[in-house]
N, C-alpha and C positions, 0 to 999 in steps of 0.2 A: 504494500500500500504506500501511497504518497500522500503526505499531509500537506496542507496549505496553512501557513502560520504567519503571524505578525510578530515582529520583534519590538521591544521597548527601547526608548531612548536610554542613554547611558546612566543618567541619574536614577531613573525608575528601575533599571536592571540592578543597579547597586543596592537599592533598598530591598528589592525582592531577594537578592542573594543574602542580605543581612537577615531577612525573615527566615530563609532556609537554614542559615547558621544557627539562629536562636532555637528553632525547632529541634535541630540535631543535637545541640548542646543540652536541651531539656529531655533528650531520649525519645523524642517523638518522631514519627515518620516525616521525612523531609526530602525534598528534591536535592539537597546538598549531598545526599548519599549516592547519587548517580554521578559517577566520576567520568562519564563519557565527555569528550571534548565537544560533542554536539549538544550537550545539555545546557540550555540557556532559557531564561524566562521568556515565555511567549504566550500568545493567544491562538488557539487552534480554531480555524474557520471551517475546515472540511478535510475529508480524506477520500481518495479515490484510487483505483488500481493503477492508473497510468496518467501522466500528464501529456495528453495527446496534443497535437498541433492546434486544434480548435480551442482546447482548454488553455493552452499557453498564450494564445492570441488574446483571449479575454483577460487572463491574469496580468498580462503586460499593461493593459489599460488600467487595471486596479492599481498596480505598482506605480504608475505614473501619477496617481492622485495622492501619494504619500509625501510627507508625513500627515498623520491624522491625529488631532488632539482628542483625548478622551479623559475620563475621570474614573478613579477607583471609587467604589461606593462602600466597601467594607468586606468583612469576612463572610464567606459562604461555605457550607458543607454539602457534599453530595454523597449519596450511597447508591452506586450504580455500576456494577456489582462491587466495585472497590470503594473504600472510604477515601474521600478527597477533601482536603482543606485548601481553600483558594481565596484570593481577593477578587471580588466581582468588579466588572466594569459597567458603567452606566450605558445601557443599550439605547443611546440617543439615535436620532435620525441618520446622522452621518455614519456611525458605526454599523447600524443595522442595514443601511443602504449598501455599504461596502460588502458586508457579509452576504447580502442577497445577490450581489454581482458575482461573488466567488461561488456561491452555491449554484447559481444558474449556469455558470461556466462548467462546473464539475458535472452537474446533472446532464448537460447537453451532450456529453460524449462518454458516459459511464453507464454500465449496467445498473439499473436501479437497486437490485438486491445487494450490491457491493457498498452502498452508501449508508452511513450511520444515521439513524433517525435523530440522534442527539444533535446533529449539525443542521437539521432542517430549520429554515426560518420559522419563527414562532415557538420552536422548542429549544433552539440554541441559547445557551446562557454564557455570555462572554465573561471569561475569567482567566486568571493566571494562577496555575497550580503552585501551592506552597509545599504540600506534602500529600503522599498517596500511599495506600497500603491495601492488601487484600483482607486485612482484619476488619470485619464489619464493626462499625461504631468506634473506631480507634480514636476519633476526635470528640466524640460525644461526652458530655459531662465534665469536660476539662475546661480550665480557664485559659484556653489557648490565646484568645485575643490580647490578654495582658502580657503575653510573652513577646508579641510581635511589635516591630516598629510601626509607627503611624504610616499608613500608605500615602504616597504623594497624591495630592489632589489633582494636579495637572500632569498628564503623561502624554507623550507622543508615541504613536505607533509608527515606526520609521522604515521598516524593511519587510518585504514579503519574501518568504522562503518556503522551501519544501524539504521534507525529510523522507528518505526512502527507508521504510522499516525493514526491508530485506538486506540492502547493501549497507545501511547506516550512513549513507552519504547525504550531505546537505547541499542544497542548491539555492542560491539567491535568485529570486525571480524579479528581474528588473523590467523597466519600461522598454518598449521597442526603441531601437536606435533611430 
């Protein structure tokens, strides 16, 4: 599978990495434990089996519209089927419009059964993962928000990229020249 993701500006990335460190120091699941050089704070927009030429064409248009200012809104927890702790992003018109363009690009040239329903417009919840584990309820009942730094109010989503889950290669998806 190939993901389509947005990277954060330097200051926001640094704050997210600080949150990762604090969770790890407290013995909680944290993205800091993922030592891969491809591991960086990001917002996942979609995933598909292949970035075909038609999909790439549309993604180049999306990349041309970056950076995109957004706002963190606070801590959110998901249980699906893993426990996830994240900082949510405000799903304003600009961010949901960008997501819709990415979704439409991916849907246009991918078998429907290969697409995650969690990325569908209306179901997608924009967030940056802080910690994840297969242990159900790992973050429930804990005073986790007190451990975390205050998320920055203003953030820029600066770069569109793709991660290949089979080869573990990253690709920056830039605008057409």
